[in-house]
C-alpha positions as CSV (number, residue, x, y, z in Angstrom):
1,M,7.2,12.8,-12.9
2,L,9.1,15.3,-14.8
3,R,11.3,18.2,-13.1
4,K,8.8,21.3,-13.1
5,D,11.1,23.4,-15.3
6,L,10.4,20.9,-18.0
7,L,6.9,21.0,-17.9
8,R,5.3,21.9,-21.6
9,V,1.4,23.1,-21.9
10,S,-0.4,25.0,-23.6
11,R,-2.8,28.1,-22.2
12,A,-4.5,29.0,-25.2
13,G,-8.2,29.8,-25.1
14,G,-7.9,30.5,-20.9
15,G,-7.2,25.9,-20.6
16,Y,-4.3,24.4,-19.6
17,R,-3.6,21.3,-22.0
18,P,0.0,19.6,-21.6
19,R,1.6,19.9,-25.2
20,F,1.8,15.9,-25.3
21,A,4.3,14.0,-27.6
22,S,2.8,12.5,-31.2
23,R,3.6,10.1,-33.5
24,E,6.1,12.2,-35.5
25,H,8.1,12.5,-32.2
26,R,8.7,8.5,-32.6
27,P,12.1,9.5,-34.8
28,L,13.4,12.0,-31.7
29,A,12.5,9.5,-29.4
30,A,14.5,6.8,-31.4
31,R,17.7,9.3,-31.3
32,V,17.7,10.0,-27.7
33,L,17.4,6.2,-27.1
34,G,20.6,6.0,-29.8
35,T,21.9,8.7,-28.0
36,F,22.8,7.0,-24.7
37,E,23.4,3.5,-26.0
38,S,26.1,4.9,-28.2
39,H,27.6,6.7,-25.3
40,V,28.2,3.7,-23.0
41,G,31.7,3.5,-21.5
42,E,31.9,7.6,-22.1
43,R,31.8,10.4,-19.5
44,R,28.6,12.0,-18.8
45,G,30.1,15.0,-19.9
46,D,30.4,13.5,-23.6
47,L,26.7,12.5,-23.2
48,D,25.2,15.8,-22.3
49,D,27.1,17.6,-25.3
50,A,25.3,15.3,-27.7
51,L,22.1,15.8,-26.3
52,A,22.6,19.2,-26.1
53,A,23.6,18.9,-30.1
54,L,20.3,17.2,-30.3
55,E,18.1,19.7,-28.4
56,A,19.8,22.4,-31.1
57,D,18.9,20.1,-33.8
58,A,15.2,19.9,-32.6
59,A,15.2,23.4,-32.0
60,D,16.5,24.1,-35.5
61,A,13.5,22.0,-37.0
62,G,10.9,24.1,-34.8
63,G,10.7,21.6,-32.1
64,D,11.1,22.4,-28.6
65,F,14.2,21.6,-26.3
66,K,12.0,20.5,-23.4
67,L,10.8,17.8,-25.4
68,V,14.6,16.4,-25.9
69,R,15.4,16.9,-22.2
70,G,12.1,15.6,-20.8
71,L,12.4,12.2,-22.8
72,A,16.7,12.1,-22.0
73,A,15.3,12.9,-18.0
74,L,13.4,9.5,-18.5
75,V,15.9,7.4,-20.1
76,E,18.6,8.4,-17.9
77,R,16.7,7.5,-14.4
78,E,17.2,4.1,-16.2
79,C,21.0,4.2,-16.8
80,V,23.5,3.5,-14.5
81,F,26.8,5.4,-14.1
82,E,30.0,4.7,-12.2
83,T,32.9,6.4,-11.3
84,R,35.7,5.2,-12.6
85,A,39.7,5.8,-10.9
86,P,42.5,3.9,-10.4
87,V,42.7,5.7,-7.0
88,P,39.8,7.1,-4.7
89,P,39.3,10.8,-5.5
90,S,39.1,12.0,-2.8
91,R,42.5,10.8,-1.4
92,V,44.1,11.9,-4.2
93,R,42.5,15.2,-4.0
94,R,44.2,15.5,-0.2
95,A,47.3,14.6,-1.3
96,A,47.3,17.4,-3.9
97,F,46.1,19.4,-2.2
98,E,48.4,19.6,0.8
99,A,51.1,19.9,-2.0
100,A,49.4,22.7,-3.4
101,E,49.3,24.6,-0.1
102,A,53.0,23.9,0.8
103,L,54.1,25.4,-2.9
104,G,51.6,28.2,-2.9
105,V,50.6,27.3,-6.5
106,A,50.3,30.1,-8.8
107,S,51.6,29.0,-12.0
108,E,50.9,25.8,-14.1
109,S,54.6,24.8,-13.7
110,E,53.7,25.0,-10.0
111,R,50.9,23.2,-10.7
112,E,52.6,19.9,-12.1
113,T,54.9,20.0,-9.6
114,A,52.2,19.7,-6.7
115,V,50.2,16.9,-8.9
116,D,54.6,15.1,-8.8
117,R,54.5,15.7,-5.2
118,A,51.0,13.9,-4.6
119,A,52.3,11.2,-6.8
120,D,55.1,10.6,-4.8
121,A,53.2,10.5,-1.5
122,L,50.4,8.2,-2.6
123,G,53.5,5.7,-4.9
124,I,51.5,6.3,-8.1
125,D,52.1,7.7,-11.2
126,P,51.2,11.7,-11.9
127,G,49.4,10.7,-14.7
128,V,47.0,8.4,-12.1
129,V,46.9,11.8,-10.1
130,E,45.3,13.4,-13.2
131,S,43.0,11.2,-14.2
132,S,41.5,10.4,-10.3
133,L,41.5,13.7,-9.1
134,Y,38.1,14.8,-10.2
135,A,36.5,11.4,-11.3
136,D,34.1,11.8,-9.1
137,R,32.6,14.7,-10.6
138,D,29.0,14.3,-12.3
139,V,30.9,15.3,-15.9
140,N,33.2,12.4,-15.6
141,E,30.8,9.9,-14.2
142,V,30.8,7.2,-16.7
143,L,27.8,5.4,-18.2
144,V,28.0,1.6,-17.5
145,D,24.8,0.5,-18.3
146,A,22.0,1.6,-20.8
147,D,19.8,-1.3,-21.1
148,V,16.5,0.5,-20.9
149,R,13.2,-0.6,-20.3
150,W,12.1,1.6,-23.1
151,D,11.5,1.9,-26.9
152,P,10.6,4.8,-29.0
153,D,6.7,4.3,-28.6
154,S,6.6,3.4,-24.9
155,L,9.0,6.4,-24.3
156,L,6.4,8.6,-25.8
157,A,4.0,6.5,-23.9
158,Q,5.9,7.2,-20.5
159,Y,6.8,11.2,-21.4
160,D,2.9,11.8,-21.6
161,L,2.3,10.1,-18.7
162,S,5.1,12.0,-16.7
163,L,4.2,15.2,-18.3
164,A,0.1,14.7,-17.3
165,Q,1.5,13.9,-13.7
166,T,3.7,17.4,-13.6
167,A,0.9,19.3,-14.8
168,L,-1.2,17.8,-11.8
169,F,1.3,18.5,-8.9
170,D,-0.5,22.1,-9.2
171,A,-4.0,21.0,-9.1
172,T,-6.7,22.2,-6.3
173,E,-9.3,19.9,-7.2
174,V,-9.7,16.7,-9.9
175,R,-13.1,15.3,-11.0
176,I,-12.8,11.9,-12.3
177,R,-15.0,9.2,-14.0
178,S,-14.2,6.0,-14.8
179,N,-15.3,2.2,-15.6
180,D,-13.5,1.2,-12.7
181,P,-14.3,3.3,-10.0
182,R,-14.0,0.9,-7.0
183,R,-10.1,0.5,-7.8
184,L,-9.4,4.0,-7.9
185,V,-11.1,4.9,-4.4
186,S,-8.9,2.1,-3.4
187,A,-5.7,3.7,-4.8
188,V,-6.9,7.5,-3.7
189,K,-7.2,6.0,0.1
190,R,-3.7,4.5,0.2
191,L,-2.2,7.6,-1.4
192,R,-4.0,9.2,1.7
193,L,-5.9,11.9,-0.6
194,M,-8.5,13.6,0.6
195,Y,-11.8,12.3,-1.7
196,E,-15.2,12.4,-2.3
197,L,-17.4,10.3,-4.3
198,E,-20.6,12.3,-5.7
199,K,-23.8,10.8,-7.9
200,T,-23.8,13.1,-11.6
201,P,-26.2,12.0,-14.3
202,E,-23.4,10.4,-15.8
203,G,-22.7,8.3,-13.0
204,R,-20.3,8.4,-10.0
205,E,-18.0,10.9,-9.9
206,L,-14.4,10.8,-7.7
207,V,-13.9,14.4,-6.4
208,V,-10.5,14.8,-5.0
209,T,-9.4,17.8,-3.2
210,G,-5.4,19.0,-3.9
211,P,-2.9,20.1,-1.3
212,N,-3.9,24.2,-1.9
213,A,-7.5,23.9,-1.0
214,L,-6.8,22.9,2.5
215,F,-3.6,23.2,3.5
216,S,-0.2,25.1,2.7
217,R,1.2,22.5,-0.1
218,T,3.7,19.9,0.4
219,R,5.9,18.2,-1.7
220,R,4.7,14.3,-0.3
221,Y,0.8,15.8,-0.9
222,G,1.8,16.8,-4.4
223,T,3.4,13.8,-5.5
224,A,0.8,11.6,-4.2
225,F,-1.7,13.9,-5.7
226,A,0.0,13.3,-9.5
227,R,0.6,9.6,-8.9
228,L,-3.0,9.0,-9.0
229,L,-2.9,9.3,-12.5
230,R,-1.1,6.1,-13.5
231,T,-3.8,4.6,-11.8
232,V,-6.6,6.4,-13.4
233,A,-4.8,5.9,-16.7
234,E,-4.8,2.5,-16.2
235,S,-8.3,2.2,-17.0
236,A,-9.9,1.2,-20.3
237,E,-12.3,4.1,-20.3
238,W,-12.0,7.4,-17.8
239,R,-12.5,11.0,-17.9
240,L,-10.4,13.5,-15.8
241,S,-11.0,17.3,-15.1
242,A,-8.8,19.3,-12.9
243,T,-8.6,22.3,-11.4
244,I,-4.8,24.1,-11.4
245,D,-3.4,26.6,-9.9
246,D,-1.3,28.2,-12.4
247,R,0.8,30.8,-10.5
248,G,-2.2,32.3,-8.6
249,R,-4.6,32.0,-11.6
250,E,-6.8,29.2,-12.0
251,R,-7.2,27.1,-15.0
252,T,-8.8,24.2,-16.2
253,M,-7.2,21.2,-17.4
254,R,-9.3,18.0,-19.2
255,L,-7.9,14.6,-20.2
256,S,-8.9,11.0,-20.9
257,D,-8.2,7.6,-22.0
258,G,-7.3,8.8,-25.0
259,D,-4.8,11.4,-24.2
260,V,-2.6,9.5,-21.6
261,T,-1.9,5.5,-21.6
262,V,0.4,3.4,-19.2
263,P,3.3,1.5,-20.6
264,G,3.9,-1.8,-20.0
265,V,5.8,-1.6,-16.6
266,E,4.9,-2.3,-13.2
267,P,4.4,1.2,-11.0
268,V,6.0,1.5,-7.5
269,A,4.4,-0.1,-5.1
270,E,1.5,1.5,-3.3
271,P,1.2,0.6,0.6
272,D,-1.9,-1.5,1.5
273,F,-3.8,0.7,4.0
274,D,-4.2,4.3,4.4
275,S,-2.3,4.9,7.4
276,G,-0.8,2.7,10.2
277,V,-3.7,3.1,12.6
278,E,-5.5,0.8,9.5
279,A,-2.9,-1.3,9.4
280,D,-1.9,-2.4,12.7
281,F,-5.6,-2.9,13.7
282,A,-6.1,-5.2,10.4
283,G,-2.8,-6.9,11.7
284,R,-4.0,-8.0,15.1
285,F,-7.6,-8.5,14.7
286,R,-6.8,-10.9,11.8
287,G,-4.8,-12.9,14.3
288,L,-7.9,-14.1,16.4
289,D,-10.1,-16.7,16.5
290,F,-13.5,-15.4,15.9
291,D,-16.5,-16.0,14.1
292,W,-16.3,-12.5,12.7
293,T,-14.3,-11.9,8.5
294,L,-12.8,-8.4,8.4
295,V,-13.3,-7.2,5.0
296,R,-11.2,-4.4,3.2
297,E,-12.8,-1.4,1.8
298,P,-16.4,-3.0,1.2
299,E,-19.2,-1.5,-1.4
300,P,-19.8,2.3,-1.4
301,L,-22.2,3.4,1.1
302,E,-25.1,5.9,0.1
303,T,-24.7,9.6,1.9
304,G,-27.4,11.8,0.2
305,T,-26.1,12.9,-3.0
306,R,-22.5,11.5,-2.1
307,V,-20.7,8.3,-1.5
308,M,-18.5,6.8,1.3
309,I,-16.6,4.1,1.3
310,P,-15.6,2.7,4.6
311,D,-12.3,1.0,6.2
312,F,-13.3,-2.3,7.0
313,A,-16.4,-4.4,7.2
314,F,-16.9,-7.2,9.7
315,D,-18.9,-10.2,8.5
316,Y,-20.5,-12.7,10.7
317,E,-20.0,-15.9,9.5
318,H,-23.1,-17.4,11.0
319,A,-25.6,-14.9,9.7
320,D,-26.0,-12.4,6.7
321,F,-25.1,-9.8,8.9
322,R,-22.4,-6.8,7.9
323,L,-20.8,-4.0,10.3
324,F,-19.5,-1.9,8.7
325,F,-16.2,-0.2,10.4
326,E,-14.7,3.3,9.7
327,V,-11.3,4.8,11.5
328,M,-11.7,8.5,11.8
329,G,-8.0,10.0,12.1
330,F,-6.7,13.1,13.2
331,W,-6.9,15.7,10.2
332,T,-7.7,19.0,9.0
333,P,-11.3,20.8,10.4
334,E,-12.3,21.0,7.3
335,Y,-11.7,17.1,6.4
336,V,-13.7,16.6,10.0
337,A,-16.9,18.5,9.0
338,K,-17.0,16.8,5.4
339,K,-16.3,13.2,7.5
340,L,-18.9,13.8,9.9
341,G,-21.8,15.2,6.9
342,Q,-21.3,12.0,5.2
343,L,-22.0,10.0,8.6
344,A,-25.1,12.1,9.6
345,D,-26.6,10.9,5.9
346,V,-26.0,6.9,6.2
347,E,-29.2,5.5,7.0
348,D,-30.0,1.5,6.9
349,V,-27.2,0.3,7.6
350,D,-25.0,-0.7,10.9
351,L,-21.9,1.4,11.2
352,L,-19.5,1.3,14.0
353,V,-16.6,4.4,13.8
354,A,-13.4,4.5,15.7
355,V,-12.7,8.2,16.5
356,D,-9.7,9.4,17.6
357,E,-10.3,10.9,21.0
358,N,-8.7,14.4,19.8
359,L,-11.0,15.0,17.4
360,G,-13.7,15.0,20.3
361,V,-16.5,14.6,18.1
362,G,-17.5,11.1,19.6
363,E,-21.0,12.4,20.9
364,E,-21.9,14.3,17.8
365,I,-21.3,10.9,16.2
366,A,-22.9,9.1,18.4
367,A,-26.3,11.2,18.4
368,R,-26.3,10.1,14.5
369,D,-27.3,6.7,15.8
370,H,-23.8,5.1,15.6
371,R,-21.6,3.2,17.3
372,V,-18.8,5.0,18.6
373,V,-15.2,4.0,20.5
374,T,-12.5,6.2,21.0
375,Y,-8.5,5.5,20.4
376,S,-5.4,7.0,21.4
377,G,-2.4,6.1,19.2
378,T,-4.0,2.6,18.2
379,V,-7.4,1.4,17.8
380,R,-7.8,-1.3,20.9
381,V,-8.7,-4.2,19.5
382,K,-10.8,-5.3,22.9
383,D,-13.4,-2.5,22.1
384,I,-13.9,-3.5,18.6
385,V,-14.6,-7.4,20.1
386,D,-16.6,-5.7,22.3
387,V,-18.9,-4.5,20.3
388,L,-19.1,-7.5,18.0
389,R,-19.6,-9.8,21.1
390,E,-23.1,-7.3,21.6
391,Y,-24.1,-8.4,17.9
392,E,-23.2,-11.7,18.4
393,A,-25.3,-12.1,21.7
394,E,-28.3,-10.8,20.1
395,F,-27.7,-13.4,17.1
396,V,-27.2,-16.7,19.6
397,A,-30.4,-15.7,20.9
398,D,-32.2,-15.2,17.5
399,A,-30.8,-18.6,16.6
400,A,-31.7,-20.2,19.7
401,A,-35.1,-19.9,19.3
402,A,-35.0,-22.3,16.0
403,L,-32.9,-24.8,17.3
404,P,-34.5,-28.6,19.0
405,A,-34.9,-28.2,22.2
406,A,-32.1,-31.2,22.7
407,F,-29.6,-32.3,20.7
408,D,-28.8,-36.2,19.9
409,P,-26.5,-36.7,16.9
410,D,-25.8,-40.1,15.5
411,D,-22.4,-39.7,15.8
412,D,-20.6,-41.5,18.7
413,V,-18.0,-38.7,18.4
414,L,-18.7,-35.0,17.2
415,P,-16.6,-31.9,17.5
416,L,-19.2,-29.0,18.6
417,S,-17.7,-26.6,15.2
418,D,-19.4,-29.2,13.5
419,L,-22.6,-29.4,15.2
420,A,-22.4,-26.0,14.8
421,D,-22.2,-26.1,11.4
422,R,-25.2,-28.7,10.9
423,H,-27.4,-25.9,12.4
424,G,-25.7,-22.6,10.7
425,V,-25.2,-21.3,13.7
426,S,-22.5,-20.1,15.9
427,E,-21.0,-22.7,18.9
428,A,-22.0,-20.3,21.7
429,A,-25.6,-21.3,20.0
430,V,-25.3,-25.0,20.8
431,K,-22.6,-25.4,23.4
432,D,-24.9,-25.0,26.2
433,G,-26.9,-28.5,24.7
434,P,-28.6,-30.2,26.4
435,F,-27.1,-33.4,25.0
436,P,-28.8,-36.5,26.6
437,E,-26.8,-39.1,25.0
438,H,-23.2,-37.2,24.9
439,E,-21.0,-35.7,27.2
440,L,-19.5,-32.4,26.0
441,V,-15.5,-33.0,26.6
442,G,-13.6,-30.1,25.9
443,R,-14.8,-28.9,22.5
444,T,-16.1,-32.5,21.7
445,L,-19.3,-34.4,22.2
446,V,-18.9,-38.4,22.8
447,R,-21.0,-40.6,24.1
448,P,-20.4,-42.3,27.6
449,A,-19.7,-46.0,25.8
450,V,-17.2,-44.6,23.7
451,L,-15.5,-42.9,26.4
452,D,-15.4,-46.0,28.5
453,R,-13.6,-48.2,26.0
454,V,-11.2,-45.4,25.2
455,G,-10.7,-45.4,29.1
456,D,-10.0,-48.9,29.1
457,E,-7.6,-48.8,26.4
458,I,-5.0,-46.1,28.1
459,A,-2.5,-47.5,30.3
460,D,-1.0,-45.8,32.9
461,G,3.2,-44.4,31.8
462,A,2.0,-45.2,28.1
463,A,3.7,-42.6,25.9
464,L,1.6,-39.7,24.8
465,S,2.7,-40.1,21.2
466,D,0.9,-43.9,21.2
467,V,-2.3,-42.5,22.7
468,E,-2.9,-40.1,20.4
469,V,-3.0,-42.8,17.8
470,T,-5.9,-44.5,19.8
471,L,-7.9,-41.7,20.3
472,D,-7.5,-40.5,16.3
473,G,-9.1,-44.1,15.9
474,Y,-12.0,-43.0,17.4
475,G,-12.1,-39.4,15.7
476,V,-11.3,-37.7,18.8
477,D,-8.6,-34.8,18.0
478,D,-9.2,-32.9,21.7
479,A,-6.3,-35.1,23.3
480,S,-6.0,-33.1,26.3
481,A,-9.3,-32.6,27.3
482,I,-10.4,-36.2,26.8
483,L,-7.3,-37.2,29.0
484,S,-8.2,-35.2,32.1
485,A,-12.1,-36.5,31.5
486,L,-10.9,-39.7,32.3
487,G,-8.2,-38.7,35.3
488,Y,-5.0,-38.4,33.1
489,R,-2.6,-36.2,33.0
490,V,0.5,-35.4,30.4
491,E,3.9,-35.6,32.2
492,W,6.1,-33.6,29.5
493,E,9.5,-34.6,28.5
494,G,11.5,-31.6,27.5
495,L,11.0,-31.5,23.3
496,G,11.1,-35.4,22.9
497,G,7.2,-36.0,24.0
498,G,5.3,-36.8,27.0
499,T,3.8,-39.7,29.4
500,V,0.1,-40.2,30.4
501,K,0.1,-40.5,34.1
502,R,-2.8,-41.4,36.1
503,K,-4.1,-38.1,38.3
504,E,-3.4,-38.5,42.1
């Protein structure tokens, strides 16, 4: 974005239209870039004087000095300035001010005397005192690097984007249609903006509510609102209509893909999750060894004339089933009312809602036939797992009805997980057997004859590494369970390995 004082808009006809740069401004953009490049190694004050002259030339030619300042502001962000002084300025000033106070400086000659005394105290030349005294002021900083990422065309494109972002800072509502609505909603949620998806005859329209509509304006919210435009403009086709609070008067700004584009520069990375609560839950859940897969921002759900995208979904690996999951944190009363309205209209899907207990709306959501868990601070993974286990128990029961009365695979050794995969069910559905030709040792099916042969090849006091080689030859990878079934234990020897010992 640009500073608010650099905003250039037209209010003709009661509208609100950013005054974008055009092809005819390309020479001006080139001159701004050239001014910075030609002042490498010079003071910022000299650069500012050159830019001021460029502003005057633009004004004389009927242009707008704000355009020059806006272009210069974008370039300056890419530049590097340094304080160059033989002696730290703060140290020199301290010595000079102490000398001046002792002398009671009131004339130029007395000033020179104070400088000389400061130089003597520091053991440096008076000229070094003069050059270092105020070297750290902005005007005296030296431009050391102007190797910016813009050429004239990309600088103008960035200017137009930044200008529109600045205009959006004062938006109270934005309506957007895009050929990539899913990506757009993802960005809105990560920026933690208030939104709804509405169905219109032209397609789905994203409605984003600005800071003035619900609560007092904050710079964080306004900045996030403006940053959304970058994601919008990265789409191939889009249209935007924004309601702008123009110093108390409501105006409408309309933009499209023909107005703003994104130069080929990577934007600042955005957070992966809407909130720390969601990030914390996702991290802990994904660390589980579980038959459910956590999906981030699944497909939209119909809610009457609107659409909502839940925060997560859980997919069961052994059935065609998806449980949607929404984390409802503490927000404004208006947000809660809108969310409750959405949840009331969600039908024909299984939905689990984690509700901040401070909201006090758990019973109201449950009355809408959705599963509810409450949380304070963080969502307890155990609470969610308990719900998933209930669904899983139903699937296991249904799967059991279609399974054979007993399991008799041809394999001598077969992991339980492989048996479950063959029947397209979870391990829980097959773990109780029966297995008339096998023994279930740990999580592996083993024929008794194979178990006997393995026992014959294991000697008391053998190295665990040698025993594991023997077991690998039979296709057994659960050494601990097999050894225990055969009456052995492992006696560990530090970190160097272990020895197989018969249990007493």
